[in-house]
N, C-alpha and C positions, 0 to 999 in steps of 0.2 A: 902186181903190188910190189913194193918194196919189203926190207926186212922190218921185221917189228918188233917194238919192246915195249914191255911194261912197265907202267910208273904208281908204286904204290905209296909214294910218299904224300900224295896229296891228301891234307886234310878231312878234305870233302869227302864221303863215300861213292861219289862218282868212279866208275871203273874207268881208265884211259890207257889206249893203246896210239903208241906213235907210229904211223906210215910215210911211205914217201921220203926215207931218210931224214926222220923227223920234223918235216916241214909241215904234216897236218897230223891231226889227230883225229881220233875216233872215240867218242863219247855214246854212251849209250842211257837214253834218257825214257825210262818208261816202256821198256819195248820198243822205241823208235832210235834207229844209227844215226848220231851227228857224225860229216865228216868235215872239219873246218878247219883252215889255218891255225899252228900249231900256237900264236898270238891270243887267240880266243882260248882263256882259261874259265877253270871254276871260279868262284860261285857258279854253278849252270843250275836254273830251274826252270823247269815247264811254264809259260805265263799263257798262251792260249793256244787253239787249235781251230783250224776253219776248213771248210770243204775244199780247201787247196793248199792246205799245209798248216805244222807245227811250230810255235812259236816259240824260245827258250830265250832266258836272259844269260849273259856271259860279259867277261871284261875284258877288254883289249888292253891285252899287255905292255903293248907300248907307249899308250896314252893315259891306263889305268881311269879308261871310260867306261861304264856302264852300255851295253849296246843288247839291244833285240835281234834274234838270229831267227828269220825263218827261214826252213826247209821246205821248197817245193818238190815232193817229192814225183818220181815216173813225168818230168815235165813233158819229156819229147815223145809220149806213148801216144799222144793225138793232138791234131791239126789246133783244136780249138785251145786246151790246155797250154801247148806251147806257145800261142799268138796272146793269149792271155797275160803269160807269164812277161813277154816281151813288152806290151803294152803299158804293164805296171813299171816296170825299170823303165822305158822311157819316158811314161809321161814325171814320174816322180824326179828324174836328170832334170830333164824340162824346166823342173818350177822350182822356187826358190822364195819361200814364204814362211815365218813364221807359225802360221796357223795350218800348214802341210807340214806331214811328218817328212822327216828326210831322209835319202839313202846316204848309209855312210859308207857303204862297200860293197862289191859283189865277188863274193870269194871264189878265186879262181880256180876252177877245177885244174884237177893233178895233171891229169892228160888231156888232150883238146877232144880226139875224136872217141873217148870211152867217158864220157857223162853222161848222166841221165835226172840226176836231180841238181838242183838250182839252191844256191843257200843267197840269200839276200839280208843283207845286215844294215838295221835302221837303228835312230835314237829311238832308247828308252825311254819310253814315257811311263809317269807314275801311276798315270787312270787312264781312261778312255771314257767319252761319250756313253758308249753303251753302258760302263758299270758306272756309273754316276745317275743315268736314269733309274737302273734298273737296284739301287743300292736304298737302304731303309731309310738312309739319312735323306729328312726332309728338303726340296729347295723351294727356299723363296722367293718372292718375288725379283728380288734383286740379283740372286743367283741366276734367274733365267732370262733376265735382260743382260747379264752379260755373257752368257754362254751363246744365245741367240745372234747377240753383235760379231763374235767372233766366229763364228759357222756362216755367218753372212758375209764377213769381211773376205774370208778365206774361198768362199762359194765365187766371189767376185773377182777375186783372181784366177781360178780355175776357168770360170765363162772368157773371161779376158782373152783365154789359151784356146778358143773355138774348139772348145771341148763339150761334145753333146750330151744329153743324160743319159745315153747309152754306153758312154765310158764311164759312167759313175756308179757307185753300191747304191742299191736302194736306200739305205739308209743317209745316205748322203743330198737328198732331194729336200727343198724347200716345206713338202708338209710332214716330213720326220721330224725335221728342225722344231717345227710347231707342237711337238709333243713335250717339250723341256716347257714352253707355257704352261700346256695342259697337266703336266705332274704335277704340277706345285699345286693346284688345285683338286684334280682328281685322281687318286691313288689306282686307279683301276689301269692296267695295262692299255697301250693304245697301240703296242705289237702283236700284230697275228703269227700265230703258231706255223702257217707258210704262207705261201702266197694266195692261194684263195681264201684260207680264213682272214689273211691281211686284206685282201678287195672285199669282202663280207663287212669288215668295220669300217670300212671307208663310205662305203653305201649306205651303212645304217647310221652313219652321223653325217655326212653330207644328202644324202639323198638318192636316189638311183640316179645315173645320167638320162638325159633325153638324146635325141639324136643328133640336135645341134651340138651337145657337150663331146659326140663321138668323131667327130669331123679329123681331129687330128691322129689319130689308127688308120693305119695304114690297112692292117690286116681285118679283113671280112669276117674269118673266122672268131677274132677277139672280139669284134663289134657282136656277131651273134651269140656269142657266150655272155656276153655282158646284157644282152638283151631277156636273155633267158631268167636269170636270175629274179629271187624272188624282190619286190617292187618297195621301197623305203622312201617316206618324206625325207626333208631336209628336218633336222632336228634344231632347234632355237639354241644358239651357241651358248646365251645368255644365261638362259636357264639352266641349263646344263652346267657351266663351269660357275654359280652364282658369286663367287669369291672373287671373281676377275675385275681386274678395273677397264674404263672403257679405250684405255688407247690399247694396249695389248688384246684386247678381244678383237678390236675395229682388224689390227694388225693380221689376228687368228685367221679372222674374217676373209680377207682377202687372200693369203697364203690357203689356204684350205678350199681351193677351186680343183674341180676335178679336169675341166680342161686347161693345160698348161698354157694354152696361149690367151685365156683369160685372168691369168695367175697374174698376182705382183711382181713384179720384176724384181732382182736383187739390187740393185742401186734405187727402183724405189720403195723397198724395206729400208733400207739404210737409211733413208731420209723419210720415214714416218715416224710421228711425232713420240712413239715409243721409245723408240732410239736416238731422240734428238740430245740427249746428254753426254753420249759416246760416239755419235757420228762425226766424224772428222774426213774430209774428204782429201786431207793432207796425207792422211796416214791410212789409206786403202789403195793397196797399190796393183796395178793390173801389170800383167805380164807384157815385157819388150818385143817381145813375137812369139806370134801365133804357132801351136804345137802340129805337126804334121806328122799326118799317118800312110808316109808314102809306104811302109813296109806292110800296112793292109792289104795289100796288092792279091788277089783271086790267085796269083802263079805262084805265090810266095811257098815255099815249100817247107817242111820240117827242117831237112838239114838245114836249109836257107836260115831258116828262123833260129836256130842251133847255132851257127855261125854266127849271127849277129851276138846273139846273148855272152858266148865269148869272145866277141870283141870289146862288148861292156864290163867285162868281169878285169881286161887285159888293161882296159883305162883305169881302172883303181889299183891294178898292178902288173906295173911293165915288167918286172923283173919276179920271176916265179920263185927266184931265191931269197926273197927278203918278205916272202909272206910271213 
């Protein structure tokens, strides 16, 4: 590593250390080391943490724009995490839609052959759907109608890219979207503590699936597991959510179906009477070119994935001296 110099002139009480001739700077945030391009300056603050990274807010000093920077640590320790990181970068770089978060930068590593952490810079959002659903602020039906429409509008775009559900996080699927409608009339959480608990909540509400509803599952182990769970009958949604009017209840019924082949499609949901006041076919774009998963070949090694992520960072930063 090149010579370092400490800078204590920052009014924020965050220690920073310049590295690589001042082109990069290290910050320590609650025990997490961030090494980013020197153009990203305080105020820095942690804004989120997940299974695959920690996110902090910063300011791009070139544009004065607030951004969110996610550090994915030890990306190349195993092939699964490496592929997941590359997939996220490729997917978001391929898409351009106002309902889908955009990548602003991929910080170019100081050294091509000596990096194991990946830093992805996104547009900074004031809040997210998870926080809205979990907040104490009551959501009325107008809120839910608007949020659900925007979710489906973005989901239509994603589907048009030929992206399968395996490539989406669980809270991006249609049944979870329906919790917006449910939340306004039913204060108890519809989210499970883990996937086993979530599955129990689903079966308690929708009823235990019969064999005809398990045809889409390719794993016999999963089918066997579902068959051994306690059996539940389908609940009457109109009785469970008595404050819900007919139209949103009908859409909810069509969305909350265990078998995805029998579930309402995104296009059908956008055309549903509940969303008729918002639906505009001319303002619901689709992606012009399907997404390609060529990089997902079984023969793809960690070193190859590392090279591909490096190339993505160079697209944003062709000249390392100007980072």
